[in-house]
N, C-alpha and C positions, 0 to 999 in steps of 0.2 A: 322232535327234542331239540335237534339241531336249530330250526329257525326260532323256538323259544330263547334259545341260550344267544341267538343272534342279537334277539331284540331285546334282552335284557343288556347285552353288551352295549348295545348303540344306546340305550337310556343313562347306563352308567356314563359313558362318554359324555352325552350331551350335559348330563348334570356336571359332570368333571368340567368341562368347558366353561359352563356357565358360572361356576363357583370361582375357577380359575379367571376368567375375565374380569368378575366382581371383585376378586382380589387384586388383581393388577390397577383396576381403577381405581379402588380404595388407596392403593399403595402410591399411583402418582398424584390422588388429591391429597394424601398425607404428605408427600414430596414437597408438593407445592406450596403446601400451608407451611411446612417447616422451613421452607426457601423465604418465603414472604416473612414468616417471624422473623427469619436469621437476619434479611435484609433490613427489618424494621429495628431490630435489637442494634446492628451493627451499625445503622444510619444514627440510631440514637445515641448511642456509643463513641460515633465519630464526633457528631456534634455536642454533646458533653465534654470531650477532650478538646475540641476547637474552641468550646466557649471557654473552659476552664484556662487554656494555654492563653488565649485572648483577653481574658481578664487577668492573668500573669503580666502580659506585657504592658496591657493597659495602665495596672497600679505601678509597673515598674517605671513607663514613660511620663505619666499622668497623677501620680500619687500625690495627695493634697501635701504639701510643705508644712513641717511645724518651725515655729520662729522661735528664737529665744527671748525672754522677756527684754532684754536690752535691746535686741533689733527691733520689736514691736515698740520700744517707746523712742526709739531714733526715729522710725516709720512717722509716728504721731505727731514728733516734735517737729519734723521736716518743713511744714507750712504753716506751722503754730507760730505768730509773731511774737506771744510771751516767751519762748522760748530761745528767741534770737533778739533780744534788746539791743544788744552791742553790735548786731550786725545790720548796717542800714542798708546794705545792697540786697541782703535777705529779704528785710521788712519792704523793699520797693517792690522784688519781685514777687512777694506773697500778696501785695497791694496790688500788683498788674493781673492777676491773673484770677477768675472764678476757677473753681473745683468742685466737682459734685458727683456723686453717680448717677448713670443714666441706664436706662432698660429700654431694652426694644423686644416688642414682640411681633414675630412674623411666621407666615406658612411656608412649609417647603414639603411638598409632597402630600402625604396624609398626617405628618407631625407639625404640630406648632411648638415654636421654640421662644423661649423668654431669656435673650442674651443681655448681660451686664457690662457694660463698659464703664471706665472712671475718665473724666471729660476734664480736659484743662485748657482754658481758650481766654484768650486776651480780654481784658474786661473794657467795655466802653460803656459811654454814658446812657446810649440805648438798653444795654443789658440790666437786668435785675440780678441781684445777689442771690447765688445759688446755694441751697444747703448741701453739706457735705455728707449728711446722715443720708445712709440708702434707705430706699423705699422697700416696702415688702410687696408681695405678691396681691393683697386684698386691696390695697391702696394703688394698684398699678395704674389705672387710670386715670387717676389725678396726676399722676407724674408722667403720661406716656407721650406727652408733647411737651415736655419743660426742659428741651434741648437749649433754646433761646426764647425769651420772652420781651413782651413790648410794655411798655408801663401803660397801665390800665387795665392787665389781664387780657383773660378772653384767650381763644386759640392760639397757640404760640408758632411761630413760624421763623425760619432762618432770615436774617436780616442782612446778613454781610452776604455782597456777592463773591465769587469765587477770584475775582481778580484781586481783592485785596486781603484774602484770608487764606493762608496754607494750612489745607486738613491734613494730618499726619496721622494713619492709625499703626500703632506700635502694639505687635504681638509678643507676648512675654514668654520665657520657657517655664521649664518644670517648676521652679521655686517663685514664681511670682505670682501673687495674688494684690488685691486692692490694698491689702493691708502695708505693702512694703512697695507697691508701684511708684509712689511718691519720690522715694530715693533715687529712681533711675531716672524718673522723666524730669526731675527740679533741673539737672543739667542743662536740658535743654531750654526750659522757660528761661534761667538765668542767662545763657549765652544770645537766645533770641532778644531780651531785653538790652543786653548790652551792645549787640551789633546793629538792632533795629533804627537808632539814632532817632532823627527826625522824620524816616520813613514812615508811613501809616500803613504798615504791613502787618495783619494779625495772624497770631498761631494759633491754630488748636489741635491739641491731639489728644487721640482716643486709645486709652489703654485697655487692650483685650486681652485678656486671659484664658486658658486652656481650662481654667477650673470655673466655679461659682455660675454655670449656666443653669436652666431650668427646661424640661419637656414636659408638654402636657399627657399625664395620663387618662387614655381613653375612657376607661371605666373608673376611675379615680382609686382609692383606697383610703382605709382608714388608720389612723393611728392614736395612741392613748398619750393623752397630756393632763400630767398633775399639775393642776392650779389649785393654790390655797388649801392644801391637803386632801383635795377631791379628785379625783382621776376622771376625766373627760374623752370619751372619742370623737374626734373631728374628724370630716372628711375632708380629704385634700385632692387636688385635680393636678397638682405639679409637684415633679420627682426631680431629683437631681439629674442632668443631664449624663450618661456613660456613653460614649461613643463607642462603636464595635470594632472599628478599626479607623487606620490615620484616613483614608479617602472621605470617610462620614465627616471628619473635623474639617477637611477641604471643602466639600461641599455646602457645608452648615456656614462656613465663613463666606465665601464667594458669593452665596445666597443672600447674607448680610450684608456685604458690599452693595450687591444690587437693589437691596432695601434701602439703603440709604441713600442712593442715588435718584430709586425712582420715587420713594413714598417721603423721603424727608428733604429733599432737595441739597443733598449733603454731596459733593463731590470729593474724593478723596485723591490728593494729589500725590501722594507718597505711602509706601508701605516699608515698615522696619520691622524685620525678623529677627528675635535675638534667641541663638541656641536651640532648642526643641519647638520654637515659634514656626520655624520652617514647615514645621506638620501641612500648615493651612496651604503649602504648593505643592501637595502630592498628587490631586486630580486634576489631569490633563485637560479636559475637557473645561474644567472650572477657570482655569487660566486666561480665558478670555476677558476676563473683568481685572486682569493687574493691572493696578495704576503705572503712570509713566515712570515713576521714580520708584524702584526698587533698593533698598540697603540691606545686606546682608550681614548683620551685626553677630560676629563669631556663631554664626549658624550651620545646623546641621547638614552636611552635604547628601549623607544617606546613613541608613543603617549599619549596612555591608561594612563601609568604611571606618563608623564608630566601634563595630565588634573587633576589626584588626587592629584598631588604634590601643584599644582596652585590651584585649584578649588574644591577640595574635592568631596562631592557627584555628584557637578556640572560638574564632568569630566565625568560621564558616558554619557548624553546626548551628549556631546562634543564630545566624540569618537565615538558614532554611528554615528552622521554628519560627521564627517571625513572621517570614515571608507566608508560612501556611496559615499563623494565624490572623493575616492582616495588619500586620503592624512593623512592616519593612519599607516606610517611605523612602524615597530618591529624589528630593528635590532639585538637585543639581542633573541629574537626567533628565527630569520633566520639564524645566527651564529651557534644557539645551533643546530638546523637541518641540518644545511649543514654539521658540523663537525662529527655530529653523523651518517650520511650519509656515508662520507668519511672513516670514520674509519675501514668501513667493506672492503672497495676495496682498502687501501693503507695505508702507516705508515705515523704517525702525529707527531713523536717524534723529528721533523725538525721544526715545527711551534712554533710561539711564540707569545702569547697574553699579552699585559700591559695595565693594567685599571688603568689609573691616575683621584683620585677622589679629590676634597677638602672637610673638614668638614661642611662647611657653603654656598654649593653652593646652589643659590636661586633658581635653577633649577632642578639640578640632583643630589640631595642628600636626603636621607630618604625614602620616598616613590618613589621617582624620579630618583634612582639610579639603576645599574645593582643588580640584586637578586644576594644573597649568593651561591645560586645553579648554577650561571653561571660558576663559576671559578670552583666550586668541578665538574663539569661534565667534564668542559675541560682537567682538569687534569687526571680525571679518562680514559680521552680517549687518554692518553700517552703525552699530549702537555706540553709544558712549559708556565707556568702561571705566572704572578705578578699581584698583586692587593694592592694599598695603598692608603690610604687617607691623603694628604697634607697641609700645613696650609701657610697663607702669611707671608714672611719674615721681612715684617715691617708693623706698626700697622697703619700706615695712609690710608692704603684702607680700605675704606666701605665694608661690607661685602656683598653687592649686584653687588661688582667689581670683587670678587673671583673668579668668574666663566670664565672671560675674560682675567686673568692677563695672561701675558705670563710666560712660564716656569721658567724662570730663578728669578722669582718673588714667588716661590713656594718653600717651603724646607722639607727636611725631619726632621720629630720629632722622630719618632722612633730611638731605638739603631741600632747600627752598623748592618749588615747584609749581609756577605759576601756568603751565601749560595743560595741567590736569583739570578734570570738572571738580576737583575737591583740593584747591590749593592751599595747602597749607605750609606754614614758616616752621621752621626746625624747633621744637619744644613745644608746640601750640598744642591743646588738649583738642579730640575729636570731636567733643560735642560742641564745640565754638565752630571747627570747619563747617560739620554739618549744618548749623543754624546759619551760618552766613552766607556759605557758597550754594545751598540746597534750597533751602526753606524761604530764603530771602531773596532770590535769583528772580 
């Protein structure tokens, strides 16, 4: 009887051990699956949160501006000779320059981009009149090489050597699109013509906006279009480019610069960054393609400083959230680090940096301005640096408008300085100084 009891006990123990082991294995498997599911959910949640925050900052920095009807009409009339019949100087400027929209298509990694620029270039006998109407994506191939054409048609090519043409690439701020860029660029065109004189120095300005660009969608997409009362489904391959972070803007921009140099034989001599246009300076590795002349026109030094300027202590958490979302560019720090690193391998005496500020800039003055050590460090590296704070040449402008005023509306209030790289006379407007002393040097 005792042996039978022991056998039953051993069987029950073996069965219990087996069941317990199976339960433990199932429990471990359930926990592993649960952890994996939690990780997936947490990762997806984090991605959704990061994506949502990123879009919020992207919309805050790069939201499409809306203009009043008066502003659009003023921009439309800016280069319209019929609207300035009583202004001979304006007529001469309009006749001296070709103005048109130009599209550039290039590859960067796995993505194909289609960037839009507005071109202003000195008109010569060899150039044909260019249309100011933007071309659409379907007719892109026809306009792909329409930058400069020779008489007789055929494939276009650059017909001016870098020696007699200064090419300036200007990056506008948040509120600039091709509809209003004429108002900002016109001051350069007018002062160029006045200071050029008998010198055969041509000017080409490429206006680059943070909006209006497209990216190719790999599989394409379909949209419904209503034409003539009928709804049709059209397949599209291009969509509006919406950068996911500030570094992507910088990488695409400098890839565009490289495309101009390598594929179009266009050497960019100077870069003007206005306001949030300094976003293009955020990627340290991309700065290798920086032009020799850099003009920071009331430009953003960093999102951290902007936050302190606008929100005081509230700028700290705002900066932290912006950093997590990838929208906390710091062009000031990037430039210092880039030039400090480059000084060990190359001579920087040919480089020029101009910092243009206004006294009552609502965004980038005081705490929001470039630090005093910025220009000191660049000078110590052997670079030619100019920095000055200007004021409005008319009292009718509200101080909130000083940040966005064209450069011909800002004047030099300091004494005559003939030793700097931007020698301006007292009362002379900044656009005249830039055109005379930098673009025509």
